[in-house]
N, C-alpha and C positions, 0 to 999 in steps of 0.2 A: 407448457406449450400454449401459445396464444390462440384464442378462439378465431376460427376462420369464418364463423357466422355469429349473428347477434350484434350487440352494441359495439363490440371491439373489432368488427370486421374491417373498419377503416384502418386500424392499426396494423392488422395482419396484412392487408393489401399493400400498405405503404412499405412495410418491411420487406415484402417480396418483390416490390417493383411492379405491381399490377396496376397499371394506369387506368384501365377500364374499370377495375374494381373500385379504385379510389373515387373516380368520377361518379360511379353508381351510388356509392355511399353518400357522397356530398349532395347529389341530386335528391336523395331521400330526405335531406335536411339534417344529416349528422353534422355536428359542429366540427370544424377543422382543428379545433384545439382540444378535442376529446382526449382524455388521458387515462392511463391505467392506474392501478393502485400505487405504483411508484411515481405517479405524476409525469410519466413519460408520454409525450404526445406523438402523433403520427410523424411530425417533423423530426423529433428526436430519433425515431426508429429509422426513418429514411436516411437521415444524416449518418447514423451509425453503420448502416448497411451499404452505403455508397450509391444510393438511388438518386442520382442527380436530377433526372426527369421528374421524379415524384416531388423532390424538394422544390423545384420551380413551380410545379402545379399547386402544391399546398400553399406556398407563399402567395401565388396569384389569387388563391381562394380565401386569403385572409388569415392564414396561420400566423401565430405570434412567433416572430423570429427569435425572441429572447425568453421563451417560456422556460421555467425552472422545474427540474424534477426534484425528487425528495433529497437528492444529494447535492442540490445547488448547481447542477450542470445544465447548460443550454445546449441546443442543437449544435452550435459551433464547437462547444467543448467536446462533444462526441465525435464530430467530424475530424477534429484535430487528433484526438486520441487514436483514431483508426487510420489516420494518414490519408484522408480523402481530400486532396488539395483542391480539386475542382469545386467540390461542395463548400469548402471553406471560403473560396472566393465569392461564390454565390451568396452565402450567408453574410459575409462581411459587407458586400455591396448593398445589402438590405438593412444594414445597421446592426448586424449580429455581433455580440460580444462574448468573450470567454472569461468568466469570473474566476475560473480555477486554472487558467493557463499557467505555465511555468514562469512567465514573466510577471504574474500577478503577485503582489505582496499581501493579498488578503485571501486566505483559504476559504473555501465555501462553507466549511463547518466552523463558523464563528459562534462561540458560546458566551453568553452574557456573564460577566464576572460575578454578578449577584446570585447566579444559580448554584454556585459552589462556595461553601463556607470554608475558606482556607484557614480560618482561625481554629477550626476543629480538626484540621488535617493531622494525620499520624505519619511520622517519618518512617518509611520502610526500606529506604536505601539511598545511597549517595555515591557520587563518582566525581571525576575530574571536571565535568561540565555542569553539574547541578545535583539536585536531590529529587527523590521520588516519594510522593506522599499517597496515603490511602485517604480518599475523600468520598463524599456522597454527592451524586449528581442525579437529581430527579428521583431520589429514593434508591438509587443503585450504587453499590460500591464500585468505584473506578480508581485508576491510578492517575495521579497528577504529576507529570514530569516537568520540572522547572529547569531553566537554563540560567546560570548565574548572571547577575546584572553586569559584571565586568566583561563577560563574553557577549551577552546579548546587545550591549551598547556599541559593539563594533559593527559598522554598517555592512562590511563584507561578510562577516560571520552570520549576521542576521539574514542577509539576502540568501546565502547558501542554505541556511536552516529552513527558510520559508519554501525554497525550491524543493528541498527534501520532503517537506510535509506535503507539497503539491503532488509528489509522486506517491507517497504513502496513502493519501486519502483515496487514490484510485484503486488500491489493492483490495480485493475481496476474496478471501480464502479462509476456510476453517482452521488452517494450520499457521496462519499469520495473525499476530496480535492486531486486533481491530483498532484503528485510529478513530477517535470519536469527535475531536474538535480542539480548537485553540481558544484560550481565554485571553482577552485583551487586558493588558496590565501596563501601567505607566513605566515601570523600570525593569521588567523581566518578562521572559517568554514562558508561558505555561501551556502545556497541551495535555489532553486527556486521552487515555487508552483504556481498553478493557483491563480489568484487574485479574491477574493470575494468582489465585490463592496459594498455590504450591510453589510459586516462584519460577525462575527460569531453569533450564536444563543445567546450567552452571551451578545454580543453588542446590539442586537435587543431588548432583554429583558430590558437592562439598559435604552434604549431610550424610549421604548413604554410601559413597564410594562407588566402585565399579559395578556395572549392571551384570546380571546373568545374561547369557546369550539371547533367550527369547525376548527379554525386556529391551535389550540393546537393539535387536532387529526391529521390534515394534516401533521404537522411537525413530530409528533410521528410516523406516518406510514413511512415517509421517513427515519427516524433514524432506525426503525425496519427492513427496507429492506437491511441494510448492517451490517456487523460485525464491531463494533466500539471499538477502544482502548480508554478507558476513563482515564482522569487524576485523581489525588489523590482524589479530592472532590467527585468523582462518583465511587470510587473503593469499591468493595464489601469487607466486613470484612475479609473473608477467604483469599482473594488475598493479602490484606494489611499484614495479619499475615503470609504470605508465606506458607499457607497450601495447600493441594490438593483441587481442585475445579472442578466444571462442568459447564454446560450451565447456571445454575441458577445465576451465578455471572453477566452475561450479563443482565438478567432480573432485577437484583437489580440496576445496573447502569442506565438501561433504565427507570426504575420507578422513579429514582431521577430526571432525566431530565424532564419527564412528569410532575412531581410535580412542578418543577420550572416554567414550562410554564403556568400552571394553577395558581400558586402562585404569579408569577411576578418576581421571583428571587430565589436565593438559601437560604436555612435556614442557620443560624449562619454566616451571611454575614460579620460580623466584625472579624471572626476568619480565620486564614490561612488554606489553603486547607489541609495541612498535619495534623494540629490539629483536624480538623473535621473528617478526615479519622481515626485518632488515637482513637478518642472518640467512633466512630461507631464500631471499631474493638475490643476495650477493655472495653468500658463502656456501650455497647449496646444502644448507643444514636441513635435516629431516629428523623426525622423532624416531627413537629406537624402538624396535619391535620385540616384545617379549613373547616367546613361544608358549609360556605357561598360561598366558591370559586367554588366548584365542581358542575357540572350540575347533574341533577337528574339521568341521565343514568349512570354516573360514580359512584355515591353513591350506586346505586343498584348493 
């Protein structure tokens, strides 16, 4: 919780929309660009909370319209994220920019290529779109995911990829793999994420088979605590058919993963993920349920 007294009182008052409190702090000589440990200024907080009157006041008092927090976000970035249209117009009129906006081709987390020695990279996985390597960045083991040159050279694919990263870099949750940054490279796209030493849930199921009920439930709770974007194999039929949809699609995807944990792997293992999704969308195909696998509490 932010301090309502002391040096950060300006930030607190700005976030709460307390105009008198903001004026009082500024009259004391507090800098309008005072920032917290995340480098978030009063203008960042007012923009996030939809405090248009405070935004105008801070700008009038000399606040930097394009100050960057430690995630590379400006006040306009925050106003857009939270849908505060009026504040976006105010900031844009004052020269505000959004370096992490979805139309931007340069994510805020740009990492210098020299910081990662790709020559010492260890291949730990590969797929249709590229490879995954174990590398060291600033002394920490991280995963470097590469997109093949043949794919990255397609302008449309590259644009879509960069927009996806723009979304990913906004996610902050202990149950979502942390996006760390993008390496600039001449002929391929490389991005860094936290390294999961034990692999993915899919990897664990391949090694150990089906989970006992307590383990399956523990994993299921972790998955349920975050909003997850599921690949084709877990995609709800209406999403695959590009129809309008609601929260039920997340329940569908979640149920398929829980099924795999009790079952020990996916149904239709021999088929490609796209084929499985297609059958579910157009042939009403669903995985078969084995009464021997599920505990009594789940059957009920």
